[in-house]
Each structure stands twice: as C-alpha cells, then as structure tokens.
C-alpha positions in Angstrom: -34.8 -95.3 6.7 -33.3 -91.9 7.6 -35.4 -88.8 7.0 -34.2 -86.1 4.6 -33.4 -83.0 6.7 -33.5 -79.5 5.3 -31.9 -76.9 7.4 -33.9 -73.5 7.0 -30.9 -71.6 8.5 -29.0 -72.0 5.2 -31.0 -69.4 3.4 -31.8 -67.1 6.4 -28.1 -66.5 7.1 -26.8 -63.5 5.1 -24.1 -61.6 6.9 -20.8 -63.5 7.7 -18.3 -63.2 10.5 -15.1 -65.4 10.5 -15.2 -65.2 14.3 -18.7 -66.6 14.5 -19.0 -69.4 12.0 -22.3 -70.4 10.3 -22.9 -72.9 7.4 -21.8 -70.2 5.0 -18.2 -69.9 6.3 -15.3 -72.2 7.2 -11.7 -71.8 8.4 -8.6 -73.7 7.3 -5.5 -73.7 9.4 -2.3 -75.6 9.4 -0.8 -76.8 12.8 2.8 -77.4 11.9 4.0 -78.0 15.4 3.4 -81.7 16.3 1.6 -82.6 19.6 -1.8 -83.0 21.2 -4.0 -79.9 21.2 -7.1 -79.4 23.4 -9.9 -77.5 21.5 -13.0 -75.7 22.8 -16.0 -75.0 20.6 -17.6 -71.7 21.7 -20.6 -69.6 21.1 -19.8 -66.2 22.5 -18.1 -66.8 25.9 -19.9 -70.1 26.5 -17.9 -73.4 25.9 -20.2 -75.8 24.0 -17.8 -78.8 23.7 -14.3 -79.9 24.2 -12.3 -82.0 21.6 -8.6 -83.1 21.0 -6.5 -82.7 17.9 -3.4 -84.8 17.5 -0.8 -83.3 15.2 1.3 -86.4 14.3 3.9 -86.9 11.7 2.8 -90.5 11.3 -0.8 -89.6 10.7 -2.1 -90.5 7.2 -4.8 -87.7 7.5 -4.1 -84.7 5.3 -7.3 -82.8 6.2 -9.0 -83.1 9.6 -12.7 -82.3 9.1 -14.0 -80.8 12.4 -17.7 -80.0 12.3 -18.3 -77.6 15.1 -22.1 -77.9 15.0 -21.9 -81.7 15.5 -19.4 -81.4 18.3 -21.8 -78.8 20.0 -24.7 -81.2 19.7 -26.7 -78.8 17.6 -27.7 -81.3 14.8 -30.6 -83.8 14.8 -29.3 -87.3 15.1 -30.6 -90.8 14.2 -30.8 -93.5 16.8 -27.6 -95.1 15.4 -25.7 -91.8 15.6 -26.6 -90.8 19.2 -23.8 -90.8 21.7 -23.4 -90.0 25.4 -22.1 -86.7 26.8 -18.8 -88.3 27.6 -18.4 -89.3 23.9 -19.1 -85.8 22.7 -16.6 -84.2 25.2 -13.9 -86.6 24.2 -14.1 -86.3 20.3 -10.6 -86.9 18.9 -9.0 -86.0 15.5 -5.7 -86.4 14.0 -3.9 -84.7 11.2 -0.3 -84.7 9.7 1.5 -81.4 10.3 1.9 -81.0 6.5 -1.9 -81.1 6.2 -4.5 -78.8 7.7 -7.7 -78.7 9.8 -11.0 -77.6 8.5 -13.4 -76.0 10.9 -17.0 -75.8 9.5 -20.6 -75.7 10.6 -22.9 -78.3 8.9 -26.2 -77.2 10.3 -28.1 -75.0 12.8 -27.9 -71.4 13.6 -24.1 -71.4 14.1 -22.2 -68.5 15.7 -19.3 -70.8 16.7 -15.6 -70.0 17.3 -12.9 -72.4 18.2 -9.8 -72.2 20.4 -6.9 -74.7 20.5 -3.9 -74.8 22.6 -1.3 -77.5 23.5 -2.8 -80.0 25.9 0.4 -79.7 28.0 1.4 -76.2 28.5 3.8 -75.0 25.9 4.5 -71.2 25.6 6.5 -71.7 22.5 3.4 -73.0 20.5 0.9 -70.1 19.9 -2.8 -70.6 20.8 -5.1 -70.8 17.8 -8.2 -68.6 18.3 -10.5 -68.4 15.3 -11.8 -65.0 16.4 -8.5 -63.5 15.4 -7.1 -65.3 12.4 -3.4 -65.4 12.3 -1.0 -65.1 9.3 -1.5 -68.2 7.1 -5.2 -69.0 8.0 -7.8 -69.0 5.2 -11.5 -68.1 5.6 -13.7 -69.7 3.0 -17.1 -67.8 2.5 -20.1 -68.6 0.3 -22.6 -65.7 -0.2 -26.0 -66.9 -1.4 -28.0 -63.6 -1.3 -27.4 -61.5 -4.5 -26.6 -57.9 -3.8 -23.9 -55.4 -2.7 -21.8 -56.1 0.5 -19.2 -54.3 2.6 -16.2 -56.3 3.7 -14.0 -55.2 6.6 -11.4 -56.5 8.9 -12.3 -56.2 12.6 -8.6 -56.6 13.5 -7.1 -54.0 11.1 -7.8 -51.4 8.5 -9.2 -51.5 5.0 -12.5 -52.2 3.4 -13.6 -53.9 0.3 -16.8 -53.7 -1.9 -18.3 -57.1 -2.9 -21.1 -57.6 -5.3 -22.9 -61.0 -5.9 -24.8 -61.1 -9.2 -28.4 -62.3 -9.6 -28.8 -65.8 -11.0 -29.4 -66.2 -14.7 -32.8 -67.4 -16.0 -31.4 -70.7 -17.3 -30.1 -71.8 -14.0 -30.6 -75.6 -14.4 -27.4 -76.0 -16.3 -25.4 -73.3 -14.5 -22.2 -74.1 -12.7 -20.4 -71.5 -10.5 -16.8 -70.6 -11.3 -14.0 -71.6 -9.1 -13.6 -69.6 -5.8 -12.1 -66.2 -6.0 -9.0 -65.5 -3.9 -8.6 -62.4 -1.8 -5.5 -61.4 0.3 -5.9 -59.8 3.6 -2.9 -57.5 4.4 -2.2 -54.9 7.1 -3.2 -52.2 4.6 -6.5 -53.8 3.6 -7.9 -56.2 1.0 -6.4 -57.2 -2.4 -8.4 -56.7 -4.4 -10.7 -54.2 -2.8 -13.4 -54.6 -5.5 -14.8 -58.2 -5.7 -17.4 -59.4 -8.1 -18.8 -62.9 -7.6 -21.1 -64.9 -9.9 -24.1 -66.7 -8.2 -23.0 -69.3 -5.6 -19.3 -68.7 -6.4 -17.0 -69.2 -3.4 -14.7 -66.7 -1.9 -11.4 -67.4 0.0 -9.6 -64.9 2.2 -5.9 -65.6 2.6 -4.6 -63.9 5.7 -1.3 -62.2 5.6 -2.2 -60.3 8.8 -4.3 -60.6 11.9 -7.9 -60.7 10.7 -11.6 -61.0 11.6 -13.5 -60.9 8.3 -16.9 -59.3 8.5 -19.3 -59.4 5.4 -22.4 -57.3 5.7 -25.3 -56.8 3.2 -25.6 -53.2 2.1 -28.1 -53.4 -0.7 -30.0 -56.6 -1.9 -30.4 -57.4 -5.6 -33.9 -58.9 -6.1 -33.4 -59.3 -9.9 -35.1 -57.7 -12.8 -38.5 -56.2 -12.0 -41.4 -58.0 -13.5 -43.6 -56.1 -15.9 -47.2 -56.0 -14.7 -49.5 -57.5 -17.4 -52.5 -55.3 -18.4 -55.9 -56.4 -19.6 
C-alpha cells in the first residue's frame, strides 16, 4: 500500500516567478514545428535532467504533460516507480503540433526552468526558453495566500495590482470561479487591476516577451477576532 504524501512546500510558497516554476505555476506552450526537440530541466544554471519531445503530426497526444520535478528526481518514489539514472535522462514525450506541452511542478521546492531546441541544429526553429516567455505562451498561476500582490514583467514595462480575497466562513461548499485571463503586452497588463476569489486561478496570455513576477505586498489574515472578556 502506498503512503499518502503531503508536500509542505505547497503552503510555504507564496511569491511566483514564471522563470522559476513551483507547484503554484505552470507554462503552456505550442510547438507548431514538427521534429524532435531536446529539452533540459534547470534550476538556476544547473542542468537537472535531459528529456526529448517529439512533435509529430501522427501523434494522438493533444497535451504533453511534462512534470519537471519528477524529471529532476525531486519526488519520493515507491519501489515500483524507481528507475535508473539512464531512464531519467532519456525520458521521452510526444505531442501533435496542433496540441501543446504543459510544463509543471508536482512537488518539492521547485525553482525550475526548461529549455528546448531541435535535437538536430535548425536555426529556423526558435529555441524555447521558459525564463523568457515568447508570444503565444501562457503562464497559469494559483495564489493561495490571501493579500495584495504586485505583478510585474521582468522582460518589459508595466505593473499590475492583484488582490486575493480571504476565504468565506462557510468554506466547505465553496467552489472557486473559473480562472481569470490577463493579457501581457509590450505596454503592460490588461487589466492592470486584478481581483481573485480564494483559490481562483489566473492565466497570463503573452502577446510580448515576458517573465511574470508576482510578489506579496501585504498579507490578508482575515477579520480580527474579538477578545472575549470575563
């Protein structure tokens, strides 16, 4: 029987950076040029793992789910899941060019970026580097800590103000609304004032080069409890 694993990093991670992914952020990108791509999972300048992505018109896969933490060997594994170093280095994925690849982090402290280029040199096909999101990429964020945040683009101008409201008292039957969409342009963010309900997702659609930075400015600890007197 497998043991239930709870990752404490989920609630200790507050700020988000699209160029250093944690469990609270993921990137969606479409590779419309068929071919085999060689990818590297990085933390800072260090390469943690190598994998391959085949973009094939014959592939039935519409969404390639690429877990950077698992590729980097950062997750606890059961005996049945353990593999050798060669297997980890040679992880392979496929996707149809009309689909997309999802880069996410399922556990651990994160801080990953990903870089993909054609396995055979091809100057006509741009390199995908998640530290600088190109036009068409999407960054999905989920902010769990209620409060006020600043949102900025490390690759361009513009700032936005983000507020995440405190959960209601009757939280057991609560369901968060659909994710809110925000456009990233060369001028900034549209809209530049964002209000999220508890656990509501946020999706940034890049129309310009971007590195999305979300930083807590002021936490919201909810209504103050009245002290009971005797």
